[in-house]
Structures are given as structure tokens and as C-alpha cells.
C-alpha positions as CSV (number, residue, x, y, z in Angstrom):
1,X,99.7,76.0,-13.6
2,X,101.4,74.3,-10.6
3,X,100.6,70.6,-11.3
4,X,101.7,69.7,-7.8
5,X,99.1,71.7,-6.0
6,X,95.7,70.8,-7.3
7,X,92.5,72.5,-6.1
8,X,89.8,70.3,-4.7
9,X,87.9,70.6,-8.0
10,X,90.9,69.6,-10.1
11,X,91.6,66.6,-7.8
12,X,88.0,65.5,-8.2
13,X,88.2,65.7,-11.9
14,X,91.3,63.5,-11.9
15,X,89.4,61.0,-9.9
16,X,86.7,61.0,-12.5
17,X,89.4,60.4,-15.2
18,X,90.4,57.3,-13.2
19,X,86.7,56.3,-13.0
20,X,86.4,56.4,-16.8
21,X,89.5,54.3,-17.3
22,X,88.3,51.7,-14.8
23,X,85.2,51.3,-16.9
24,X,87.4,51.0,-20.0
25,X,86.3,54.4,-21.3
26,X,89.0,56.3,-23.0
27,X,89.1,59.9,-21.5
28,X,91.0,61.3,-24.5
29,X,89.6,59.9,-27.8
30,X,91.5,60.2,-31.1
31,X,88.5,61.1,-33.3
32,X,84.8,61.4,-33.6
33,X,82.8,61.4,-36.9
34,X,80.0,64.1,-36.8
35,X,77.1,63.9,-39.1
36,X,76.0,67.5,-38.4
37,X,77.3,70.6,-36.8
38,X,75.4,71.8,-33.7
39,X,73.6,74.5,-35.7
40,X,72.7,72.0,-38.5
41,X,71.3,69.6,-35.9
42,X,69.2,72.3,-34.3
43,X,67.5,72.9,-37.7
44,X,66.6,69.2,-38.3
45,X,63.1,68.0,-38.1
46,X,62.0,65.7,-35.3
47,X,62.6,61.9,-35.4
48,X,65.8,62.1,-37.4
49,X,67.8,59.1,-36.3
50,X,71.6,58.4,-35.9
51,X,72.5,62.0,-35.7
52,X,76.0,62.5,-34.4
53,X,77.1,65.8,-32.9
54,X,80.1,66.9,-30.7
55,X,81.0,69.9,-28.6
56,X,82.1,71.2,-25.2
57,X,79.7,70.9,-22.3
58,X,78.8,74.4,-21.1
59,X,75.7,73.5,-19.1
60,X,74.7,70.3,-17.3
61,X,71.4,69.7,-15.3
62,X,70.4,66.3,-13.9
63,X,66.8,66.0,-13.0
64,X,65.8,62.5,-11.8
65,X,65.8,60.2,-14.8
66,X,66.8,63.0,-17.2
67,X,70.0,65.1,-17.7
68,X,70.1,68.1,-20.0
69,X,73.5,68.9,-21.5
70,X,74.2,72.1,-23.5
71,X,76.9,71.6,-26.0
72,X,78.8,74.5,-27.5
73,X,81.0,74.9,-30.6
74,X,82.2,77.6,-32.9
75,X,79.0,77.3,-35.0
76,X,76.5,77.5,-32.1
77,X,74.9,75.6,-29.3
78,X,72.7,72.5,-29.1
79,X,71.0,70.6,-26.3
80,X,71.4,66.8,-25.9
81,X,69.3,64.9,-23.4
82,X,70.3,61.8,-21.5
83,X,67.5,59.6,-20.4
84,X,67.8,56.7,-18.0
85,X,65.5,54.5,-20.0
86,X,67.7,54.9,-23.1
87,X,71.1,54.6,-21.4
88,X,70.2,52.2,-18.6
89,X,73.2,51.8,-16.2
90,X,75.3,54.1,-18.3
91,X,73.0,57.0,-17.3
92,X,74.1,57.0,-13.7
93,X,77.7,56.6,-14.8
94,X,77.6,59.6,-17.1
95,X,75.8,61.8,-14.5
96,X,78.5,61.0,-12.0
97,X,81.5,61.6,-14.3
98,X,80.6,64.4,-16.6
99,X,82.0,67.9,-15.9
100,X,81.5,71.4,-17.4
101,X,84.2,71.9,-20.0
102,X,84.3,68.2,-21.2
103,X,84.2,67.5,-24.9
104,X,81.7,64.8,-25.7
105,X,80.2,63.2,-28.8
106,X,76.5,62.2,-28.8
107,X,74.5,60.0,-31.1
108,X,70.8,59.9,-31.0
109,X,67.4,61.0,-32.4
110,X,66.1,64.6,-32.8
111,X,63.1,65.8,-30.9
112,X,61.7,69.0,-29.4
113,X,61.1,69.4,-25.7
114,X,57.8,70.6,-24.3
115,X,59.4,74.0,-23.9
116,X,60.1,74.2,-27.6
117,X,63.9,73.5,-27.4
118,X,65.3,71.5,-30.4
119,X,67.2,68.6,-28.8
120,X,68.9,65.2,-29.3
121,X,67.7,62.2,-27.3
122,X,71.0,60.4,-26.8
123,X,71.4,56.6,-27.1
124,X,75.2,56.7,-27.2
125,X,77.5,59.2,-25.4
126,X,81.3,59.2,-26.1
127,X,83.8,61.0,-24.0
128,X,86.2,62.8,-26.3
129,X,88.3,64.9,-23.9
130,X,88.1,65.1,-20.1
131,X,88.6,68.6,-18.8
132,X,90.9,68.8,-15.8
133,X,90.4,72.4,-14.9
134,X,87.1,74.2,-14.6
135,X,86.0,76.9,-17.0
136,X,85.4,80.4,-15.5
137,X,81.8,81.2,-14.8
138,X,82.2,84.7,-16.2
139,X,84.8,87.5,-16.6
140,X,84.1,90.5,-14.5
141,X,85.7,93.9,-14.2
142,X,88.9,95.5,-15.3
143,X,91.2,92.9,-13.7
144,X,89.6,90.2,-15.7
145,X,89.9,92.1,-19.0
146,X,93.6,91.3,-18.8
147,X,92.8,87.7,-18.0
148,X,90.8,87.6,-21.3
149,X,94.0,88.6,-23.2
150,X,96.2,86.2,-21.2
151,X,93.8,83.2,-21.5
152,X,92.1,83.9,-24.7
153,X,91.2,80.2,-25.1
154,X,88.9,80.6,-22.0
155,X,87.4,83.8,-23.4
156,X,86.7,82.0,-26.7
157,X,85.2,79.0,-24.9
158,X,82.8,81.0,-22.8
159,X,82.0,84.1,-24.7
160,X,80.1,84.0,-28.0
161,X,80.7,87.7,-28.6
162,X,84.5,87.0,-28.6
163,X,84.0,84.1,-31.0
164,X,81.9,86.3,-33.3
165,X,84.5,89.0,-33.3
166,X,87.2,86.7,-34.5
167,X,85.0,85.0,-37.0
168,X,84.2,88.5,-38.3
169,X,88.0,89.2,-38.6
170,X,88.5,86.0,-40.6
171,X,85.6,86.8,-42.9
172,X,86.9,90.3,-43.4
173,X,90.4,89.2,-44.4
174,X,88.9,86.6,-46.8
175,X,86.7,89.3,-48.3
176,X,89.7,91.6,-48.8
177,X,91.7,88.8,-50.4
178,X,88.8,87.9,-52.8
179,X,88.3,91.6,-53.7
180,X,92.0,92.1,-54.5
181,X,92.0,88.8,-56.6
182,X,89.0,90.0,-58.6
183,X,91.0,93.2,-59.3
184,X,93.9,91.1,-60.7
185,X,96.2,91.5,-57.7
186,X,98.7,88.7,-56.9
187,X,99.4,87.8,-53.3
188,X,103.1,87.5,-52.5
189,X,105.3,87.0,-49.4
190,X,108.3,89.0,-48.4
191,X,110.9,88.6,-45.6
192,X,110.2,89.2,-42.0
193,X,113.9,89.0,-41.1
194,X,115.8,91.8,-42.8
195,X,119.3,93.2,-42.7
196,X,118.1,96.8,-41.9
197,X,114.8,98.5,-41.2
198,X,113.0,100.0,-44.2
199,X,109.6,100.9,-45.5
200,X,108.4,103.1,-42.7
201,X,109.5,105.5,-40.0
202,X,109.6,103.4,-36.8
203,X,111.9,101.8,-34.2
204,X,112.7,98.2,-35.0
205,X,113.2,95.0,-33.0
206,X,116.7,93.5,-33.3
207,X,117.8,89.9,-33.4
208,X,120.8,87.9,-34.4
209,X,121.0,85.3,-37.3
210,X,123.3,82.6,-36.0
211,X,123.8,80.7,-39.2
212,X,124.9,83.9,-41.1
213,X,126.3,85.5,-38.0
214,X,124.7,88.8,-38.8
215,X,122.4,91.2,-36.8
216,X,118.9,91.4,-38.3
217,X,115.7,93.4,-37.6
218,X,112.1,92.2,-37.8
219,X,110.4,94.1,-40.6
220,X,108.6,97.3,-39.8
221,X,106.9,97.2,-43.2
222,X,107.0,95.1,-46.4
223,X,107.1,98.1,-48.7
224,X,110.5,98.1,-50.2
225,X,110.4,94.4,-51.0
226,X,106.9,94.7,-52.6
227,X,108.4,97.5,-54.7
228,X,111.2,95.1,-55.8
229,X,108.4,92.9,-57.1
230,X,107.3,95.9,-59.3
231,X,110.9,96.4,-60.5
232,X,110.9,92.7,-61.4
233,X,107.8,92.9,-63.6
234,X,104.8,92.3,-61.3
235,X,102.2,94.9,-61.8
236,X,99.7,94.3,-59.0
237,X,100.8,92.8,-55.7
238,X,99.6,92.6,-52.1
239,X,100.6,91.0,-48.9
240,X,99.1,90.5,-45.5
241,X,102.2,91.1,-43.5
242,X,103.0,90.7,-39.8
243,X,105.0,93.8,-38.8
244,X,107.0,94.7,-35.7
245,X,107.7,98.1,-34.3
246,X,109.4,98.5,-30.9
247,X,107.5,101.5,-29.7
248,X,104.9,102.5,-27.2
249,X,101.9,100.5,-26.4
250,X,98.3,101.8,-26.0
251,X,94.8,100.9,-27.0
252,X,95.5,101.9,-30.6
253,X,99.1,100.7,-31.0
254,X,100.6,97.2,-30.7
255,X,104.2,96.3,-31.3
256,X,103.3,93.4,-33.5
257,X,100.4,93.9,-35.9
258,X,99.0,92.9,-39.2
259,X,99.2,95.2,-42.2
260,X,98.0,94.7,-45.7
261,X,100.2,96.5,-48.2
262,X,99.2,96.7,-51.9
263,X,101.0,98.1,-54.9
264,X,99.8,98.8,-58.5
265,X,101.9,99.8,-61.4
266,X,101.0,102.5,-63.9
267,X,98.6,104.2,-61.5
268,X,98.8,107.1,-59.0
269,X,97.4,107.8,-55.5
270,X,94.2,109.3,-57.1
271,X,93.5,105.8,-58.4
272,X,93.8,104.4,-54.9
273,X,91.4,107.0,-53.5
274,X,88.7,105.6,-55.9
275,X,89.9,102.0,-55.2
276,X,89.6,102.6,-51.4
277,X,86.0,103.8,-51.8
278,X,85.2,100.8,-54.0
279,X,86.8,98.5,-51.4
280,X,84.7,99.9,-48.5
281,X,81.6,99.4,-50.6
282,X,82.6,95.8,-51.0
283,X,83.2,95.4,-47.3
284,X,79.9,97.0,-46.4
285,X,78.0,94.6,-48.7
286,X,79.8,91.3,-48.0
287,X,80.8,91.6,-44.3
288,X,78.6,94.2,-42.7
289,X,75.4,93.9,-44.7
290,X,75.0,97.7,-44.4
291,X,76.9,100.8,-45.3
292,X,77.2,102.4,-41.9
293,X,78.5,101.8,-38.4
294,X,77.6,103.3,-35.1
295,X,80.4,104.5,-32.8
296,X,79.7,106.3,-29.5
297,X,76.3,107.3,-30.7
298,X,77.5,108.6,-34.0
299,X,76.5,107.1,-37.3
300,X,79.4,106.8,-39.8
301,X,78.7,106.1,-43.4
302,X,81.3,104.0,-45.1
303,X,80.1,104.1,-48.7
304,X,80.1,106.8,-51.4
305,X,82.7,109.5,-51.9
306,X,84.7,110.5,-48.8
307,X,85.8,114.0,-47.9
308,X,89.3,115.5,-48.4
309,X,91.4,117.8,-46.2
310,X,94.7,119.4,-47.1
311,X,97.1,118.7,-44.2
312,X,99.1,121.9,-44.5
313,X,96.0,124.1,-44.9
314,X,94.3,122.4,-41.9
315,X,97.4,122.8,-39.6
316,X,97.6,126.5,-40.6
317,X,93.8,126.9,-39.9
318,X,94.1,125.2,-36.5
319,X,97.5,126.6,-35.3
320,X,98.4,129.5,-37.5
321,X,101.6,127.8,-38.6
322,X,102.4,127.8,-42.3
323,X,104.5,124.6,-42.7
324,X,105.8,125.9,-46.0
325,X,107.6,128.8,-44.2
326,X,108.2,128.0,-40.5
327,X,111.4,126.3,-39.2
328,X,111.7,123.3,-36.9
329,X,112.1,125.4,-33.7
330,X,108.8,127.2,-34.4
331,X,107.1,123.9,-34.8
332,X,108.6,122.7,-31.5
333,X,107.4,125.9,-29.8
334,X,103.9,125.3,-31.1
335,X,103.9,121.7,-29.8
336,X,104.9,123.0,-26.4
337,X,102.3,125.7,-26.5
338,X,99.6,123.2,-27.2
339,X,101.0,120.9,-24.5
340,X,101.3,117.9,-26.9
341,X,103.3,115.2,-25.2
342,X,106.2,114.2,-27.4
343,X,109.3,112.2,-26.4
344,X,112.7,113.6,-27.3
345,X,111.1,116.7,-28.8
346,X,114.4,118.5,-29.2
347,X,115.9,115.6,-31.2
348,X,113.1,114.9,-33.6
349,X,113.5,115.7,-37.2
350,X,111.0,117.9,-39.1
351,X,108.9,115.0,-40.4
352,X,108.2,113.6,-37.0
353,X,107.5,117.1,-35.6
354,X,104.9,117.7,-38.3
355,X,103.4,114.2,-37.6
356,X,103.1,114.9,-33.9
357,X,101.3,118.1,-34.7
358,X,99.0,116.6,-37.3
359,X,97.9,113.7,-35.1
360,X,96.8,116.0,-32.3
361,X,95.3,119.0,-34.0
362,X,93.7,117.3,-37.0
363,X,93.5,113.5,-37.0
364,X,91.9,112.9,-33.6
365,X,89.1,115.3,-34.4
366,X,88.0,113.5,-37.6
367,X,84.9,111.3,-37.4
368,X,83.6,110.6,-40.9
369,X,85.9,108.9,-43.5
370,X,88.3,111.6,-44.7
371,X,91.3,111.6,-47.0
372,X,94.1,113.7,-45.7
373,X,96.2,114.9,-48.6
374,X,99.0,117.4,-49.4
375,X,101.7,116.0,-47.0
376,X,105.0,117.8,-46.7
377,X,107.9,115.8,-48.3
378,X,109.6,115.4,-44.9
379,X,106.7,113.3,-43.7
380,X,107.0,110.8,-46.6
381,X,110.6,109.6,-47.4
382,X,109.3,107.1,-49.9
383,X,106.6,109.1,-51.6
384,X,106.7,110.8,-55.0
385,X,107.0,114.6,-55.0
386,X,104.0,116.5,-56.4
387,X,104.7,117.9,-59.8
388,X,103.3,121.4,-59.0
389,X,104.8,121.7,-55.5
390,X,108.1,120.0,-54.9
391,X,107.7,120.5,-51.1
392,X,104.6,118.2,-51.1
393,X,104.1,114.6,-52.0
394,X,101.2,112.8,-53.7
395,X,99.9,111.0,-50.6
396,X,96.7,110.4,-48.7
397,X,95.8,109.0,-45.3
398,X,92.2,107.7,-44.8
399,X,91.1,108.6,-41.3
400,X,87.9,107.3,-39.7
401,X,86.9,108.0,-36.1
402,X,90.3,109.5,-35.4
403,X,92.3,106.5,-36.5
404,X,94.4,106.1,-39.6
405,X,93.0,103.2,-41.6
406,X,94.9,103.5,-44.9
407,X,98.2,105.2,-45.7
408,X,98.8,105.6,-49.4
409,X,100.9,107.5,-52.0
410,X,102.2,107.7,-55.5
411,X,105.5,105.9,-55.3
412,X,108.9,107.5,-55.7
413,X,110.7,106.0,-58.7
414,X,113.6,108.4,-59.0
415,X,116.6,106.5,-57.5
416,X,118.7,109.7,-57.0
417,X,115.8,111.5,-55.2
418,X,115.3,108.4,-53.0
419,X,119.0,108.3,-52.2
420,X,119.1,112.0,-51.2
421,X,116.0,111.5,-48.9
422,X,117.7,108.5,-47.2
423,X,120.7,110.8,-46.6
424,X,118.5,113.4,-45.0
425,X,116.9,110.7,-42.8
426,X,120.3,109.4,-41.8
427,X,121.3,112.9,-40.7
428,X,118.1,113.1,-38.6
429,X,119.1,109.7,-37.0
430,X,122.6,111.1,-36.2
431,X,121.0,114.0,-34.5
432,X,119.1,111.7,-32.2
433,X,115.8,110.9,-34.1
434,X,115.8,107.2,-33.5
435,X,112.7,106.7,-35.7
436,X,114.2,108.2,-38.8
437,X,115.0,105.8,-41.6
438,X,118.3,104.3,-42.3
439,X,120.0,104.5,-45.7
440,X,118.8,101.5,-47.6
441,X,121.4,101.3,-50.4
442,X,120.3,97.9,-51.6
443,X,116.8,99.3,-52.3
444,X,118.3,102.3,-54.1
445,X,120.3,99.9,-56.2
446,X,117.2,98.0,-57.1
447,X,115.3,101.3,-57.9
448,X,118.1,102.4,-60.1
449,X,117.2,99.6,-62.5
450,X,113.8,101.2,-63.1
451,X,110.4,100.9,-61.4
452,X,107.3,101.8,-63.4
453,X,105.0,104.6,-62.1
454,X,103.1,103.1,-59.2
455,X,100.9,103.7,-56.2
456,X,100.7,101.8,-53.0
457,X,99.0,101.6,-49.6
458,X,99.1,100.0,-46.2
459,X,96.0,99.1,-44.3
460,X,96.2,98.4,-40.5
461,X,94.0,95.2,-40.4
462,X,93.8,95.3,-36.6
463,X,92.6,98.9,-36.7
464,X,90.1,98.1,-39.4
465,X,88.6,95.2,-37.5
466,X,88.5,97.3,-34.3
467,X,86.6,100.1,-36.2
468,X,84.1,97.7,-37.8
469,X,83.5,95.8,-34.5
470,X,83.4,98.9,-32.3
471,X,86.3,97.6,-30.2
472,X,88.2,100.2,-28.1
473,X,91.4,98.2,-27.7
474,X,93.4,96.5,-30.5
475,X,94.0,93.6,-28.1
476,X,90.3,92.9,-28.4
477,X,90.8,92.0,-32.1
478,X,94.1,90.1,-31.8
479,X,93.7,86.5,-30.7
480,X,96.8,86.2,-28.6
481,X,98.3,89.6,-27.8
482,X,101.8,89.6,-26.2
483,X,101.5,90.2,-22.5
484,X,104.1,90.9,-19.8
485,X,104.6,87.6,-17.9
486,X,102.8,87.5,-14.6
487,X,105.0,87.7,-11.4
488,X,105.1,84.2,-10.0
């Protein structure tokens, strides 16, 4: 905002600030003691005295000797009524100096209007914060969708649906934390600043640590550090981790996002399949209050046993390619034939080629909750090989409505196998695959000291919230998404 060029409305509001000060009314109070929230006050019987509420003015109507003021807060809305007979000279003063957007406190007696509206008859009004800029009347059209993201505080202040969505997100995260705690998992924290990217196949953000004079990356996943916890003796750990991946942006991908990773010792991925089904039952009961959601006219049931599909078998069924036999060039040829858009196609390693194929011919077609299993080893540098087929890993991805919600696998505990896979990833990087993993020798060193059999998963919290709230864009479920600065 250019504070040198006020609009007429902003100038008028500043005049009203001066009016308040001239009457010894503090425009910016330091506190206000509420006796009830707005919702609690609405539910009180009539004639309850000395009720104190506070909120932001969203509606204001002056009608002769009465003024009706609609207060809004995170818990709801409530009407307070100013009456000339009660406030005397202060009535005219407040009618003249109140604006939409102001925060006020009100003390009075409850009653119900002749139209049946629970209200508070005010005998003391206190200015808490004078608003200098007007609130938007409404957001309209595509252009203002971006404004919602840039000025989320206005979206929250004026849109109850937006408030409800983020209250839902908070409740969901708490429900997950409580569920993990009842299952004896311990919440831990791992570094965001790391010496090298590890734990996933992705492009990192780089930064520099001045005190240590070393280049660092922002974590792309907490995986290898959570596994260090298992090596150190923890048996069940989880973390809600902010992660950063310097890749493309679209409605289903953000560069900084929240992931919940969880690891359990002495179990395998089959345990996590049952655990995931149990977790969704918990979410349905505690957060949704039902076991299904509706997306684009389709009903998706989120409880019970979910379906399974073998990735290799499904790709062969859809494309004719047998991933156990074909070479990388044949996969590239099929990607071109299917007109799948892939950057640097000729430089991608086998894992990323298979991933591009899988996302297009399998994942985006899935509607109901489905576990994708039987992944080729090249797709999973940190997963344990299957005992019966060394070309596969013990892994699943839970896909719902075309989106990956959970990625899980039995963990690789063989330090030598892990080292050889890092070497293969390093070769892919040298060949131009920028998303291939680097050789994380420190993690291999930790693994060599012994990690118990284990299974782990990652849940995209933003995607899960978007799924459960029927939100098309991840920015709709992130309070303050990063936006490109507007051109001044």
C-alpha cells in the first residue's frame, strides 16, 4: 500500500481516528475481556446481563434511534444493537465514527428482536481496533481468485467457507496426531537445512549457511533422518514436516508443502496397508462424520478394505510394455507415442521414465481408494527389494481421485544395497537426470550400524485436505501460498 496516496475512504477513516482521539477514545486498545464467544452469546437466554463480546464489524445499519451491528469472529456471528436511549450522546458519536472492518467490544443484555434474531442490547461499546482500509465487498471471478491467495487475511475475514476450510485442516492434523499417539508413535523434529538432498527423488532449493560457510539445501523429505531415529532405538516415530521441492507448479503441486512421514520398526508395508485403512476410518468418524465424500458427482467411500493394483501388470495391460523386459529407449518411445509431456525425456533415468508413464496411464484414471503395489526397484531407491522378485520393491501408493495420498514401503536396511542404489542414482544425475538422488554417504554410514526391519510412509497433508474439502487447487488449503510479487 502507498501510504502517501490515500483513497477518499481511507482519508475519511483517518479523520474518524482523529475524532476518537479528540473524545479521549483509544482507537487501538490493548485488551478486552470477553465473557462469551459470539456463538455462546447467541445461545444465551434473554435478559442475561453484563455479557461482553467482541468481533469485527461486518454489517452496520443505522435506523433512527437504533443501529444494528453484525459482529463476526472465527466462531460465528452475532448481532449487537445500539439504542439511543441506552447510550444517550454516545449513540450519535458511535453512529458517526464506526466503520465496517472495525473491531469492537460490546457489553450489554441479551434479548431477541421481533424478527427472532438473538441480539445484545449494548450499554457500553469499546473501540478495540480502528480499520483504516475498507474490506472488500466480495471476491468475483478468476482475477480475484489470485487476490484471495495474495490477501488471505481478507478472504478469511469475509468468507466463512474459507474459515471453515482452515478450521477443518487444523482439526484434521490434530486428529492425525491424536491417532498416531494412541498407536504409540512419538512425534519428533528433523532438520530443514541439510548438507545434501535426500529422502526423495526431487529438485532441491539451495541456500548458503554463513556461520558454517557451507552450501545447504532445504529438505525435500525428512525420511533419512527419521530412519536415523530407528537406528538410534526409537521404534515408532512421525513428523509433520515442511518440505521444499524446486519443481513445476500446478493445482496439485506446490514447491513448499506439508508432509507427514511415519516409521514403524519390526513391521512391513503390509502392516501399513491395514494401518492406512484404520486411519481413514478414524478420519471419517472424527473429522467428516461420515465414511464417504462426493467429488464431481461421484461418491467415494473411504472406509473398509481398499482395492489393489499391480503397477507392472497395469502398465502392460494399458500399453503392452513389460517393464521387466523392455529397455529405457522402448519406454521413451511409448511415452512419445502416447504424447505424454515430459521435460528432458532423453536424459531421464529409468525410474523417472516409469514414473511418468505410471502417472498418465494408471494414476489419473483411479477414482476409488486404491493401493498401487509391485513397483520396479528403479522407482524406489530407498525401498526394500521383494524377497520373491529382486526387480520389485515392497511398496504401495494409496491413490484417491487420481492423486497420490500416501507413499509407503518396507524400508531398505541393507547398507551395501543402499550404497549401490545411490551409485546408480548418481550415474543418472551425471547423465542429466537432475531429479535423481545424490549419494548420501552419511546415511549409508548410519545404516551400516544396523536398522531394524521397518516400514514407513509419507502423506501429503495439503493433498489430503484438498481431497476431503473438495478443493481443486492446493493453494485453496494453504493459508499463505507463495505468490510471484505483483509488478508495481
